[in-house]
PAZABA-33879 format. One record per residue: residue in three letters; x, y, z of N, C-alpha, C in turn. Coordinates in steps of 0.1 Angstrom, whole numbers, plus 5000, padded with zeros to 4 digits. Example, Ala and Ser with C-alpha at 12.3 -4.5 7.8 and 13.67 -1.06 7.14 Angstrom:
% PAZABA-33879
ALA513249435078512349555078513249675078
SER512849785071513749895071512950005079
% end
This chain:
% PAZABA-33879
MET286052565206284852605204284352735208
SER285252825212284952945219284753055207
SER285353035196285153135186284053135177
SER283553245171282353235163282553155150
SER283753145145284053055133283752905136
LEU284352865147284052725151282752685153
LYS281952795159280552775161279752755147
ARG280152835138279452845124279852695119
ARG281152645120281252505114280552395120
LEU280152425132279352325140277852345138
ALA277452445133276052475133275152375125
ALA275752335113274952235105274952095114
THR275852065121275951935127274951945139
LEU274852065146273952075157272652095154
ALA272252145141270952175137269952065139
VAL270251945134269451835134269151785149
SER270251765156270051725171269351825180
ALA269651965177269052065184267552075181
THR267252055169265752045165265051925172
THR265751815172265151695178264851715193
LEU265951775200265751785215265251925219
GLY265052015209264652145213265752225218
MET267052205216268152265222268552385213
ILE269252485218269552595211271152605212
THR271852675203273252685204273752805212
LEU274752805216275352895226275753035219
THR275253135224275753265218276453355228
SER276353325240276953425250278453405250
ALA279253505256280753485256281053385265
PRO282153305262282453195270283153225283
ALA283053145293283953155305284953055304
GLN285853055314286952965314286952875326
ALA287352755325287552675337288852605336
ALA289252525346290752475345290752335349
ALA289952245344289852105346290852045336
ILE291451935339292251855329291451735324
CYS291051735312290151645308290751565296
GLY290251445294290951365283290351415270
GLY289351495269288651545258287451615261
ASN286451625252285151675256284551595267
VAL283651655275282951585285281851505278
SER281751375281280851285275279551275285
VAL278351305280277051295288276151205280
TYR275751085287274751005281273451035287
GLY272251005280270951025286270150935279
THR268750935285267750865279266550965278
LEU265850965267264651035265263350975271
PRO262351025273261150965279260650855271
ASP260950865258260450745250261350635249
GLY262550635257263450535258264750545249
ARG264750645241265850655231267150705239
LEU268250655235269550695241270050825235
THR270650915243271251035238272751045242
TYR273551115233274851145236275151285234
THR275851355243276151495242277651515246
ALA278351595237279651615241279751785245
ILE280451815255280551955260281951985262
ALA282452095257283752145258284052195272
PRO284952125279285052145294285452285300
ASN286352355291286852485295285852595292
THR284852575283284052685279282552665283
GLY282252525284280852495286280052485273
ASP280652495263279952495250279452355246
ARG278352335242277752195237278452175223
VAL279152075221279852055208278851975199
LYS278151885204277151805196276351725204
THR275151695199274251605205273651505195
LEU273651385199273151275190272151195197
VAL271151145189270151065194270150925187
GLY270150825195270150695190268950605192
ALA269050475192267850385191267250385205
ASN266050315204265250285216265950175224
LEU266150175237266750065245265849955245
GLY264549965244263749835245263249805257
PHE263349895268262949885281262650015286
THR262050025297261750155304262850185314
PRO263850275312264950295321264550355335
LYS265250315345264950385358266250455363
ALA267550405362268650455368269850435357
MET270750525357271850505347273250545353
ALA274250475349275650515352276650485340
THR277350575337278250555326279650505331
LEU280050385325281250325329282450375322
ASN282350395309283450455301282850515288
PHE283650545279283250615267282250545259
ASN282250415260281350355251280550235260
THR280450245273279650155279278950215291
VAL277550185291276550245300275850135307
LEU275650155320274850055327273450125330
VAL272350055327271050115328270050005335
THR269250055345268349965351266949995345
SER266249895346264849895341263849925353
THR262649965351261649965362261249845367
ALA261549735359261349595364262449545372
GLY263549625374264649575384265749505377
ALA265749495364266949425357267949535354
LEU269249485352270349565350270749525335
TYR271049635327271449615313272849685311
ARG273649625302274849685298274549725283
VAL274649865281274449925268275949945262
ASP276149885250277449905243277250005232
ILE278050105231277950215221278950175210
GLN278550165198279350125187280250255183
THR279450365181280050485178279250605183
ASN279750705187279150845190279850955183
ASP280350935173281251035164280151125157
SER279651075145278651165138277351105140
ALA277150985145275850925148275950845160
LEU274950815167274850725179274250595176
ALA275250495174274850365170275250275181
LEU274350175184274650085196275049945190
ALA276049885197276649755195275749645201
GLY274949685212274149595217273649625230
VAL272549575234271849595248271849465256
THR272549435265272549305271272149315284
LYS271149225288270749205301271749125309
ILE272249185321273349105327272849075342
TRP271649115345271149095358269549085357
ASP268848985361267448965359266649055368
SER267049065380266149145390266949195402
GLY266349265410266949315422267549455421
TRP267549515410268349645408267149745409
THR266849795421265749875422266250025426
PHE267450055424267950185428267250295421
ASP266950405428266350515422267350615415
LYS268650595419269850665413271050585414
MET271850605403273150535403274250635398
ALA275550605402276650675397277850585397
TYR278750605388280050535387281050635388
ASP282050605397283150695400284350705390
GLY284350605380285350595372286650525376
ALA286550475389287650415396287250275402
GLY286350215395285850075399284750065409
HIS284050175413283050175423281750225417
LEU280850135417279450165413278550195425
TYR277750315426276950345437275550355433
GLY274750325443273250335440272450375454
THR271450445453270650465465269250415462
VAL268650365474267350315474266850315489
GLY265650385491265150385505266050455514
GLY266850545509267750625518269150555520
GLU269250425517270550355518271450385506
LEU272750395509273750405499274550265496
HIS274350215486275050085482276250105473
ARG277250025474278350015466278849885461
TYR279249875449279649745442281149785436
ASN281849685436283249695428283049635414
VAL283349715403283249675390284649645386
SER284949525380286349485378286449465362
GLN285549495353285649485339285149605334
ALA285749655322285149765314283849725308
LYS283549595304282349545300281849435308
PRO281349465320280949365329279849275323
ALA279849145327278949045322277948985332
GLY278149025345277348965356277948975369
PRO277448895378277948905392279448885393
ALA280148815385281548805387282248935384
HIS281649015377282249155373281749275381
ILE280749265388279949355395279649285409
ALA280649295419280749215431281049305443
LYS281249245454281549295467280549405471
HIS279249365470278049445474278149495488
ALA278049615492278149665505277049775507
VAL276449785518275549885522276449985530
ILE276750095525277550195532276950245544
ASP275650305543274950345555273650395550
THR272850435560271550485557271650645558
GLY270350715556270350855557270650935544
PHE270850865533271250925521269850955512
VAL269151045518267751075512268151205503
LEU268451175489269051275481268051295467
LYS268151415463267351455452268251405438
THR269451435438270251395428271551345433
LEU272251255425273451195429274351185417
ALA275751215419276651195408278051165415
ALA279051105406280351075412281251185406
ALA282151235415283051345412284551305412
GLY284751175416286151115417286050985423
ASP287150935427287450805433286750805447
ASP285650725448284850725460284450865465
VAL284250955456283851085459282451105452
LEU281351145460280151175454279751325456
ILE278851375447278251495450276651475449
ALA275951555456274451545455273751665459
THR272451675456271651785461270451715468
THR269951805476268851765486267651855481
ALA266451795485265151865481265152005487
ASP265852035499265752165504266952255498
GLY267552205488268552295480269952305484
ARG270352195492271752195496272552115485
LEU273852165484274752085476275852025485
LEU275951895484276851815494277851745485
SER278851715492279951615488280251515499
TYR280551395494280851285502282151215498
GLN282951185509284151095507283750965513
ILE283750855505283250715510284450645513
ASN284750605525285950535529285550375531
GLY284350345534283950215537282650205544
VAL282150085548280950065554280750145567
GLY279950235568279750315580280850425582
ASP281750445572282750515572282950615562
TRP282450735563282250835552282250985558
GLU282551075550282651215555281851295545
SER281051385550280351475542280751625543
SER280451695534280751855534279651915527
GLU279052015534278052095527278652215519
LEU278752195506279352285496278352415495
LYS277152405495276152505495275052485504
SER274552585511273452545522272152565515
SER272052625503270752665496271152695482
GLY270052715474270152755460270052635449
TRP270052515454270252405444268952325443
SER267852375448266552305448265952285435
ALA266252365425265652355411266552245403
VAL267652215408268352115400267751975401
ASP267351925390266751795389267551685383
SER268751725380269751615375271151675376
LEU272151595381273451645384274351545378
VAL275451585371276451495365277851555368
SER278851475367280251535369281251445361
PRO282151495354283151415348284451405357
GLY284351465369285451485378286151625375
GLY287351645382288151755379287451885386
GLY286451875393285751985399284652055390
LEU284451985377283352025369282051955373
TYR280952045374279651985378278752055367
TYR277651965362276752015354275251975360
GLY274552075361273152075368272152115358
ARG271052035356269852075349268752145357
THR268352255352267352335359266252375349
ASN265052335350263952385342264352355327
GLY265052245324265352205312266552265306
GLY267152355313268452425309269652345315
MET270652335308271952285316272952385318
TYR273352395331274252495336275552425342
TRP276652495340277852435343278652515355
TYR279452435363279952495374281352445376
HIS282352515380283552475384284152495397
ASP284452395405284952405418286552405417
ALA287052525421288352555420289252445427
ASP288752395439289352315446288452205451
PRO288152085444287052005448287451915460
THR288751935465289151855476289151915489
ASP288652055490288752125502287452125510
GLY286452055505285152045513284452175515
LYS284852275507284252395507283552435493
GLY282552515494281752555482281952705478
ASP282752775485282852925484283752945472
ASP284452845466285352865454284652795442
ILE283352775443282652725429282252825422
ALA282652835409282252945399280952905393
TYR280052985392278852975385278953045371
HIS278152995361278153065347276753095343
PRO275953165350274553175347274353245333
ALA275353345329275253405317275753325305
ASP276353215309277053135298276652995300
PRO275452945300275152815302275452725291
VAL275552585294275552495281274452525273
ASP273252525277272052545270270952605280
THR270152695275269052745284267852665284
SER267752565274266452475274266852355266
GLY265952275264266152155256266552035261
TRP267052035274267551905280266351835285
THR265751755278264451685283264651545286
GLN265951495287266251345291265651315304
SER265151195306264651145318265751115328
LEU266951065322268151025329269351095322
LEU270351125331271551165326272751115334
SER273851085327275151045334276251075326
ALA277551115333278651155326279651045328
PHE280551045317281750965319282651015330
ALA282450935341283150985353284750985353
ASN285251065361286751065363287551085350
ASP286851125340287551155328288351305329
CYS287951375338288651505342289351495356
THR290451555357291051555369291451685374
TYR291651695387292051815395293451825397
GLN294251925391295651935393295852045404
PRO296151995416296452095425297552175425
PRO297552305428298852375427299952325436
THR301152345433302152305441302252405453
PRO302052355465302052455476303452485480
PRO303652615484304952655489305352575501
THR306552535502307052465513307052555526
PRO306252515536306152605548307452615555
THR307752715560309052745567308952675581
PRO309752575584309552505597309452595609
SER308552565618308352665629309552655639
THR309652765648310452765659309552775672
LYS310152725683309452735695308752865697
GLY307552865698306752995702306553075690
GLY306953035677306853115666305753075657
GLN305553125645304553095636304652955631
ILE303452885629303452745626302252725616
ALA302552645605301452615595300652495601
ARG299352515597298352395601298952265598
SER299452245586300052105582301052065592
GLU301952165596303052115607302352075619
ILE301352155624300652125636300151975635
MET299351945624298851815623299951705623
SER301251745616302151655615302851625629
ARG302851725637303451705651302451625659
ALA301151655658300251565665300251425661
ALA300451405647300551265644301651185649
ASN302751265651304051215657303651155672
TRP303151225680302751175693301751065693
LEU300851075682299850975682300450835678
SER301350845668302050715664302950655674
ARG303450755682304350705694303550655706
ASP302250695705301350655716302050705730
ILE302350825731302950885743302050875754
ALA302450805766301750785776301250905784
TYR299950905788299451015796300051015810
ASN300651135813301151155827301351295829
GLN300551355839300651495842301951545848
GLY302851445852303951485858305251445850
ALA304951405838306151355828306251455816
TYR307351445809307451515797308051425786
ALA307751455774308251385762308751475752
SER309651435743310251515732309251535721
ASP309451645715308551675703309251615690
PRO308651615678309251545668310651585664
ASP310951715667312351745664313351695674
GLY312851665685313651615696314451735703
ASP314151845699314751975705314052015719
HIS312751985720312052035731311151935737
THR310751945750309951855757308751925761
TYR307551855762306251895767305551805776
ARG304851865785304051785794303251675788
THR303051555792302351465785300751435791
ASP300251555791298751535793298051615782
CYS296751635784295951685771296451835767
SER296651925776297052055772298552055768
GLY299351975775300751965771300851915756
PHE299951815753299951775739299551885729
VAL298551965732298152055724299252165722
SER299952195734301052285734302252235725
MET302452105725303452045717303052065702
ALA301752035699301352035685301452175680
TRP301252275688301352415683302852465684
HIS303652395689305152425691305152555699
ALA304352545710304252665718305452685727
GLY305552805733306652845741306852765753
THR305752715758305652635771304652525771
SER304452455781303452365783302252415790
TYR301352475784300052545789299152445796
THR298352495803297252425810295852455803
THR294852385806293552425800293052565804
GLN293552605817293352735822294052855814
SER295352825810296152925805296152915789
LEU295752815783295752805768294952925762
PRO293752965768293153085761293953205760
GLY295053215769295853335768296753345757
THR296853225749297753215737297053205725
ALA295653215726294753165715293453265715
ALA292853275703291653345702290453265702
ALA289353295709288153215708287453245694
ILE287053135689286453145674285053055675
SER284253085666283053005664283252865661
LYS282552775668282952625666282652585651
SER281852655644281552635629282752665620
ASP283752745626284752795619286052715622
LEU285952605629287052525632287752465620
GLN289052475621289952425610290952325615
PRO291552245609292652155612293652225622
GLY294052185632295052245641294552355652
ASP293152375651292452445662292152355673
ALA291652405684291352325695289952345702
LEU289452255708288252265717288852255731
ASN288552355739289152355753288152385763
THR288052315773287152335785287852355798
LEU287652465805288352505817288252405828
ASP287252305827287252215837288152085835
GLY289052115826290152015826290351935813
HIS289851965802290351895790290351975777
VAL291251935769291351995756291551895744
VAL291051915732291251825721291751905709
LEU292551845701292951905688292051875677
PHE291451975672290551955660291351895648
GLU290851785643291451725631290951765617
LYS289551735617288851765604287351745606
TRP286551805597285151775596284851635591
VAL284051575597283551435590282251455583
ASP281351535589280051585584279651715590
LYS280251825584280051955590278651995591
ALA277751955582276452005582275751945596
ALA276251825600275751755612276551795624
GLY277551875622278451905634279351795638
LYS279651695629280451585633281751605629
PHE282851585638284151605635285151495642
SER286351495637287351405644288351485650
TYR289051425660289951515670290951415674
ILE292151465678293151385685293451445699
HIS293651355709293951405721294751315729
GLU295351365740295951275750294851265761
ALA294351135761293051115767293151105782
ASN293750995787293750975801294750865803
THR294950825816295950725819295750585814
ASN294550565811294050425805294250415790
ASP293950525783293850525769295050595762
ASP295750685769296850755764296450835751
MET297350835740297050915728295850845720
MET294950925717293650865709293250965698
ARG292650905689291750965679290350945681
GLY289551045681288051015683287251095673
GLN285951065674284851135666283751165675
ASP283151295672281951325681281251435673
TYR280251485679279351595674279651725684
LEU279451835677279751955685278851975697
ASN277651915695276651915708276851795717
GLY277851715714278151585722277351465718
GLY276451485709275551365704274651315715
SER274451195716273351135726273651155739
ASP275051165743275151185758275651335761
GLY275651415751276051555753277451585757
ARG278451485755279751495760280651475749
ILE281851535749282851535741284151475748
ALA284651365745285851315753285551305767
GLY284251265772284051265786283651395793
HIS283551505786283251625792282051695786
ALA281351775792280151845787280451915775
ALA279851895764280051965751279852105752
SER278952145762278552285764279652365770
GLY280552305776281652375783282852405774
TYR282852345762284052355754283952495746
VAL285152555744285352675737286352655725
ALA286052685712286852665702287952785703
LEU289252735701290452825701291252805689
ARG291852925685292752925674294052985679
TYR295152915677296452965682296853085676
ASP297453175685297653305679298853315668
HIS299553205667300653205657300453115646
VAL299253065644298952965634298853045620
VAL299352985609299153035595298552915588
ASN297852955577297252855568298552785559
GLY298352665557299452605549299752465554
% end
């Protein structure tokens, strides 16, 4: 749909729907994205008068292929989630849950039926389905999750295992971007992503710290494609690597929007997980040598080896590394030295001599937090970077030995990380570490 000839062939089809919704056809030069999709991106919506809409968007160019308007649903919609190409869940302002079955969305939007499958209790202000069997909803700042076991759920038997994931999810918009992966915006303009692992177990990344406050609706078909509505216009974005928890690789297309106006739907949702991210095949890192360059992935693999072996803490003992070629002292700094494949077993006092001090906000897997008064931990990953929450691995003490822990950069309520004052820790990056 990137050529002018294709656009002319679609002009007649788009004319009626564009007039109905006040949409315009795309005239600017297309940009390119790289998501792998099953076809066009499918977006359902509801108009303020209760009518259902369907829009198809070409994933690699952001061109709107068609928009269709269907019948009135017969109730006032409140929240919506698209289960698949022809099944949508919609709640009413009265708290009922409906399954909307689409008969066709080819040249016209026709419904096969609107079935009430739950009488009450569905009071979510936002819903999203991740395309992998998980239905999410937010209400009162709580994030809820259900397991959906059927393509056409008929009630509690098919929408079950309700769980409250956690509180604190006060969000302006919510969408699902993959299996248990959510993206959201906040009133203050942040773009966030969440990996949901279970009740009370989730990780958050701040993709953008500002600039998204005008987005009043957000949808995603997966694959790193995001669509945000601003002032009635629909804009598209592509995250080159939606798994990295970073937003500096999100491509914006302000000169090539889906539409500059006309998106007046009160609710929008996309067929989730219909697009996938295909990560590039990484080069195989060259195995490190003692005291030589080492990839971050190898640092974490070496650390996991001692963690799985639960190497006992002993300042006077040594244990072999994963290769079995070298031994390192089995205390906190000996463990970090082993993970780095360093030339010797450093102490907390001598570690800074083989590493550079960095900002704590720049910590990456394989870096360390070191305090000269006697402890060091290996940084594993961010759990919620915006909040300063992270996970780490360390050789703890004679009682606990090897452990994985979580804390905040400021030490949280007690101001301590692994029993030591958080203010005393310095972030270190090994001199010989390389990305990979």
